[in-house]
C-alpha positions as CSV (number, residue, x, y, z in Angstrom):
1,M,15.0,6.0,21.8
2,F,13.2,8.1,19.1
3,R,15.0,6.6,16.1
4,P,12.7,3.5,15.9
5,L,9.6,5.6,16.4
6,W,10.8,8.0,13.6
7,L,11.4,5.1,11.3
8,A,8.0,3.7,12.0
9,V,6.2,7.0,11.4
10,R,8.2,7.7,8.2
11,A,7.3,4.2,6.9
12,A,3.6,4.7,7.7
13,V,3.5,8.0,6.0
14,I,5.2,6.7,2.9
15,A,3.0,3.6,2.8
16,T,-0.1,5.8,3.1
17,A,1.0,8.1,0.3
18,V,1.7,5.1,-2.0
19,F,-1.6,3.5,-1.1
20,Y,-3.7,6.6,-1.9
21,A,-1.6,7.3,-5.1
22,L,-2.3,3.7,-6.3
23,L,-6.0,4.1,-5.4
24,T,-6.1,7.3,-7.4
25,I,-4.5,5.6,-10.4
26,V,-6.9,2.7,-10.2
27,D,-9.9,5.0,-10.0
28,K,-8.7,7.1,-13.0
29,V,-8.1,4.0,-15.1
30,G,-11.4,2.6,-14.0
31,W,-10.1,-0.8,-13.1
32,Q,-12.1,-3.0,-10.8
33,V,-11.7,-6.6,-9.5
34,P,-13.5,-8.8,-12.0
35,W,-16.3,-11.3,-11.4
36,G,-18.5,-8.7,-9.6
37,L,-16.1,-8.3,-6.6
38,S,-15.6,-4.6,-7.1
39,A,-15.8,-4.1,-3.3
40,L,-12.5,-5.9,-3.0
41,T,-10.5,-3.4,-5.1
42,E,-9.4,-1.3,-2.1
43,P,-8.4,-4.2,0.1
44,L,-6.5,-5.7,-2.8
45,V,-4.5,-2.5,-3.4
46,F,-3.8,-2.4,0.4
47,F,-2.5,-6.0,0.3
48,V,-0.2,-5.2,-2.6
49,V,1.3,-2.2,-0.9
50,F,1.6,-4.1,2.4
51,F,3.2,-7.1,0.7
52,C,5.7,-5.0,-1.2
53,G,6.6,-3.2,2.0
54,V,7.3,-6.6,3.7
55,L,9.4,-7.7,0.8
56,M,11.5,-4.5,0.9
57,V,12.1,-4.9,4.7
58,G,13.2,-8.5,4.1
59,A,15.5,-7.4,1.3
60,K,17.5,-5.1,3.6
61,K,18.9,-7.9,5.8
């Protein structure tokens, strides 16, 4: 019963850590989304992390 919950919590913690690590790297480098859309930088990083996570889950099968 607790195994699926443990896997979900572990995946959420890892995804959060990767998200904040990427945001830190993006901030240090100074990269922003071009064309005046700098407010989209954080959602874009989130989408990349989320999409990579979906691809990794699909690759396990």
